[in-house]
C-alpha positions in Angstrom: 23.6 -13.3 18.9 21.9 -13.0 15.5 19.6 -10.0 14.9 17.6 -8.9 11.9 15.1 -6.2 10.9 13.1 -4.9 8.0 14.6 -1.6 6.9 12.6 1.6 6.8 11.3 2.7 3.3 14.0 5.4 2.8 16.9 2.8 2.8 18.5 1.3 -0.2 17.6 -2.2 1.0 14.7 -4.1 2.5 16.4 -5.8 5.4 19.6 -6.2 7.4 20.9 -9.4 9.0 23.4 -8.8 11.8 25.7 -11.7 12.4 29.1 -12.4 14.1 30.9 -12.4 10.7 29.4 -9.2 9.5 26.1 -7.7 8.3 24.1 -8.8 5.3 22.1 -6.1 3.4 19.2 -7.7 1.6 17.0 -6.2 -1.2 13.9 -7.9 -2.5 12.8 -7.0 -6.0 10.2 -8.2 -8.5 11.4 -8.1 -12.0 12.0 -10.1 -15.2 14.0 -7.3 -16.7 17.8 -7.5 -16.9 18.1 -3.7 -16.8 16.2 -3.6 -13.5 18.4 -6.4 -12.2 21.6 -4.5 -13.0 20.2 -1.3 -11.4 19.4 -3.1 -8.2 22.9 -4.7 -8.1 24.4 -1.3 -8.5 22.2 0.2 -5.8 23.4 -2.5 -3.4 27.0 -1.7 -4.3 26.5 1.9 -3.4 24.9 0.8 -0.1 27.9 -1.4 0.7 30.3 1.6 0.2 28.8 3.1 3.3 29.2 -0.1 5.4 32.2 -1.7 7.2 34.4 -3.9 5.0 32.9 -7.0 6.6 29.4 -6.3 5.3 27.9 -8.3 2.4 24.7 -7.9 0.4 22.2 -10.0 -1.4 19.7 -9.2 -4.2 16.6 -11.5 -4.0 14.4 -11.6 -7.1 10.8 -12.7 -6.5 8.7 -14.5 -9.1 11.5 -14.0 -11.7 11.4 -15.8 -15.0 15.1 -15.2 -15.6 16.9 -18.5 -15.9 19.7 -19.7 -13.5 22.3 -19.4 -16.3 21.1 -15.8 -17.1 21.4 -14.9 -13.4 24.9 -16.3 -13.2 26.0 -14.4 -16.3 24.6 -11.2 -15.1 26.3 -11.5 -11.7 29.6 -12.5 -13.3 29.5 -9.4 -15.6 28.6 -7.2 -12.7 31.5 -8.5 -10.6 33.9 -8.0 -13.4 33.0 -4.3 -13.7 32.6 -3.2 -10.0 35.9 -2.2 -8.5 37.7 -3.1 -5.2 36.1 -6.4 -4.8 32.7 -4.9 -3.9 31.0 -7.1 -6.5 32.3 -10.2 -4.8 30.4 -9.3 -1.7 27.1 -9.3 -3.5 25.1 -12.5 -4.1 22.1 -13.1 -6.2 19.2 -15.5 -5.8 15.8 -15.8 -7.2 12.5 -17.3 -6.0 10.1 -18.6 -8.6 6.4 -19.1 -7.8 7.4 -21.8 -5.3 8.7 -19.9 -2.2 10.7 -22.9 -1.1 12.8 -23.3 -4.3 15.5 -21.0 -5.3 17.8 -20.5 -8.3 20.8 -18.3 -9.0 24.3 -17.8 -7.6 24.1 -18.7 -3.9 26.9 -19.7 -1.5 26.4 -21.6 1.7 25.2 -19.3 4.5 23.6 -19.4 8.0 20.3 -21.3 8.2 18.8 -18.5 10.2 19.8 -16.0 7.5 18.0 -18.2 5.0 14.9 -18.1 7.1 15.1 -14.3 7.4 15.4 -14.0 3.6 12.3 -16.2 3.3 10.5 -14.0 5.7 11.5 -10.9 3.7 10.1 -12.5 0.6 6.9 -13.4 2.3 6.7 -9.9 3.8 7.0 -8.5 0.2 4.2 -10.8 -0.9 1.9 -9.7 1.9 2.4 -6.0 1.0 1.7 -6.6 -2.7 5.2 -5.9 -3.9 5.6 -2.5 -2.2 6.7 -1.4 1.2 4.0 -0.4 3.6 4.1 3.3 4.1 3.7 5.6 7.1 0.5 6.9 5.6 -1.0 3.5 5.2 -0.2 2.6 8.8 -1.6 5.8 10.3 -4.7 5.3 8.2 -5.1 1.7 9.4 -4.8 2.8 13.0 -7.6 5.3 12.6 -9.8 2.9 10.5 -9.6 0.2 13.2 -10.7 2.8 15.7 -13.7 3.6 13.5 -14.5 -0.1 13.3 -14.5 -0.4 17.1 -11.3 -2.5 17.0 -8.8 -0.1 18.4 -5.2 -1.1 18.5 -3.5 0.1 21.7 0.2 -0.8 21.2 2.9 -0.7 18.6 3.1 -4.5 18.6 -0.5 -4.7 17.6 0.1 -2.2 14.8 3.2 -4.1 13.6 1.2 -7.4 13.5 -1.8 -5.9 11.7 0.0 -3.6 9.2 2.9 -5.9 8.3 5.0 -2.8 8.2 8.6 -2.4 9.4 9.1 -1.2 13.0 10.6 2.2 12.0 7.6 2.8 9.7 5.2 2.0 12.5 7.0 4.3 15.0 7.0 7.1 12.4 3.2 6.6 11.9 2.5 6.7 15.6 4.7 9.8 16.1 2.7 11.5 13.4 -0.6 10.6 15.0 0.7 11.8 18.4 1.6 15.2 16.8 -2.0 15.4 15.5 -3.2 14.6 19.0 -5.0 11.5 17.7 -3.2 9.1 20.1 -2.1 9.7 23.7 0.2 7.7 25.9 3.2 5.5 25.3 3.6 3.5 22.1 3.4 0.3 24.2 0.1 1.4 25.7 -1.7 4.2 23.9 -5.4 5.3 23.4 -7.0 6.9 20.5 -9.0 10.1 20.8 -11.4 11.8 18.4 -9.4 13.8 15.8 -10.0 17.5 15.4 -11.1 18.7 12.0 -7.5 19.8 11.3 -6.3 16.3 12.1 -9.0 14.7 9.9 -8.1 17.0 7.1 -4.4 16.2 7.4 -5.0 12.4 7.5 -7.4 12.5 4.5 -5.0 14.7 2.4 -2.1 12.3 3.2 -4.2 9.4 2.0 -5.3 11.4 -1.1 -1.7 12.0 -2.0 -0.8 8.3 -1.3 -3.2 7.0 -3.8 -3.1 7.5 -7.6 -6.3 9.1 -9.0 -7.3 8.2 -12.5 -10.1 10.3 -14.1 -12.4 9.0 -16.8 -14.8 11.0 -19.0 -16.6 10.6 -22.3 -15.5 13.2 -24.9 -19.0 13.1 -26.5 -20.6 14.1 -23.2 -22.9 11.0 -23.3 -21.4 9.1 -20.5 -23.6 7.3 -18.0 -24.3 9.0 -14.7 -22.8 7.9 -11.4 -25.8 5.8 -10.4 -26.0 4.1 -13.8 -22.2 3.3 -13.7 -22.6 1.8 -10.2 -25.5 -0.4 -11.6 -23.2 -1.6 -14.4 -20.4 -2.3 -11.9 -22.7 -4.5 -9.9 -23.6 -6.5 -13.0 -19.9 -6.8 -14.0 -18.9 -8.1 -10.6 -21.8 -10.5 -10.4 -20.8 -12.0 -13.8 -17.0 -12.1 -13.5 -15.2 -15.3 -12.5 -12.6 -13.1 -10.9 -14.3 -9.7 -10.0 -12.1 -6.6 -9.7 -11.0 -5.8 -6.2 -12.9 -2.5 -5.8 -15.1 -0.7 -3.3 -17.4 2.3 -3.7 -16.1 5.5 -2.1 -16.9 9.2 -2.4 -20.4 10.6 -1.8 -22.2 7.3 -2.4 -20.3 5.4 0.3 -20.3 8.4 2.6 -24.1 8.2 2.6 -23.7 4.6 3.8 -21.9 5.9 6.9 -23.9 9.0 7.4 -27.3 9.1 5.8 -28.0 12.7 6.8 -25.0 14.0 4.9 -26.1 17.3 3.3 -25.3 16.5 -0.4 -28.1 16.5 -2.9 -26.6 14.1 -5.4 -23.3 12.4 -6.1 -21.4 14.4 -8.7 -19.4 11.3 -9.8 -18.7 7.7 -8.9 -15.6 7.2 -6.8 -14.1 3.7 -6.7 -11.2 2.6 -4.6 -9.2 0.0 -6.6 -7.0 -2.3 -4.7 -5.5 -4.6 -7.3 -4.3 -1.9 -9.8 -6.5 -3.3 -12.6 -8.5 -0.7 -14.4 -9.6 -2.9 -17.4 -13.1 -3.3 -16.0 -13.9 0.4 -16.9 -14.5 -0.6 -20.5 -17.3 -2.8 -19.4 -18.9 0.1 -17.5 -19.1 2.4 -20.4 -17.3 1.9 -23.7 -17.1 5.7 -24.3 -15.1 6.5 -21.2 -11.4 7.4 -21.7 -8.8 8.5 -19.2 -8.5 12.3 -19.1 -5.6 14.4 -17.8 -7.5 17.7 -17.6 -8.8 17.6 -14.0 -11.2 20.5 -14.8 -13.1 18.3 -17.2 -16.3 16.7 -15.9 -15.3 13.1 -14.9 -18.2 10.9 -14.0 -15.8 8.2 -12.9 -12.7 8.4 -10.8 -10.6 5.5 -9.7 -8.3 5.7 -6.6 -5.5 3.2 -6.8 -4.1 2.2 -3.5 -3.8 -0.4 -0.7 -6.8 -1.9 0.9 -7.4 -0.6 4.4 -10.0 -3.1 5.6 -11.4 -6.5 4.6 -14.4 -6.3 2.2 -17.5 -5.0 4.0 -20.9 -6.6 3.7 -22.2 -4.7 0.6 -25.2 -2.5 0.9 -26.1 -3.6 -2.7 -25.2 -7.0 -4.2 -21.7 -7.4 -5.6 -19.9 -4.3 -4.3 -19.0 -3.0 -0.8 -18.0 0.4 0.6 -14.5 1.8 1.0 -13.4 2.9 4.5 -14.7 6.2 5.9 -11.2 7.8 5.7 -11.1 7.0 2.0 -14.5 8.6 1.6 -13.3 11.7 3.4 -10.3 11.9 1.1 -12.7 11.6 -1.9 -14.9 14.4 -0.7 -11.9 16.7 -0.3 -10.8 15.7 -3.8 -14.2 16.7 -5.2 -14.0 20.0 -3.4 -16.8 19.4 -1.0 -14.9 20.8 2.0 -17.8 21.9 4.1 -19.5 18.5 3.6 -16.3 16.7 4.3 -16.0 18.6 7.7 -19.7 17.6 8.5 -18.9 14.0 7.7 -15.6 14.0 9.8 -17.4 15.5 12.8 -20.1 12.8 12.5 -17.4 10.1 12.5 -15.8 11.6 15.7 -19.1 12.1 17.4 -20.6 8.7 16.7 -17.4 6.8 17.5 -17.1 8.6 20.9 -20.6 7.6 21.7 -19.8 3.9 21.0 -20.9 3.7 17.4 -18.9 1.8 14.8 -18.5 2.1 11.1 -18.4 -1.3 9.3 
């Protein structure tokens, strides 16, 4: 009987197909660069060295602009170099923008294997070219609880997160260690996190995202409120607005209006498409700074979106999730205020409130 699964993120490949004639290791990669292609082929060769002699491997390029002839030449050169016939066990195929058309060096193989490869490519698309991490999954579980849409089984988490099964199990194990979930993974309940648990979850998310700090060397940068006003105008005018949400103090006020912070020291934005070009339209004097002690009126947090866009409080821009806001407060250094915010989240959710 055929079996298949997505591999955990610490493996050298993305999926394994288990068939009667031997296993297939499959790696999906987005690149138009021949050097990256060669590196990926070599990584699969190393992975095959640890497998039984019947195992094979396939490198699947997604949205590659390399021609079929170039792919054939690269694979031929690789097979001529790799010893002991390992290279002959590796196949290479590329998908263009059309998911149903392939190019490359591809032998006949099982139709179910072909469907599994297609699922892997679609899985890669759904996760924006990167594997869904444990931190994202655990953050998603907590966020859905805050929205009043609690997930209660690993199957629900698998479906919602699009992560691999080992990654989901790892995330749920971590949440169980933090006493955030109780019960079996097939039937669990969420309970209000302690402050230590909130802090651990927020710090994990903080490290998961990439923070980019912007300042004006002249010291004449717009303040956080003025930058937000500019952002609203930019998004209203753009044919394709940036995929961003307001985080930090400003969004925390949306979820808890009595938060004891006098004024937002900076504008925190969660950026979900990796595009930072819009910053030039907010303030032409802003430049990226590496000195984290410098006053940065704008900080971008690049990462994966936790929730669908919320109904914005102001036209053109919505709020990031409460957990993202908590991570931002800790990044600013507002630890006491972060704890006050986290305790409000637990208290209100326990009493039947939701955070949309």
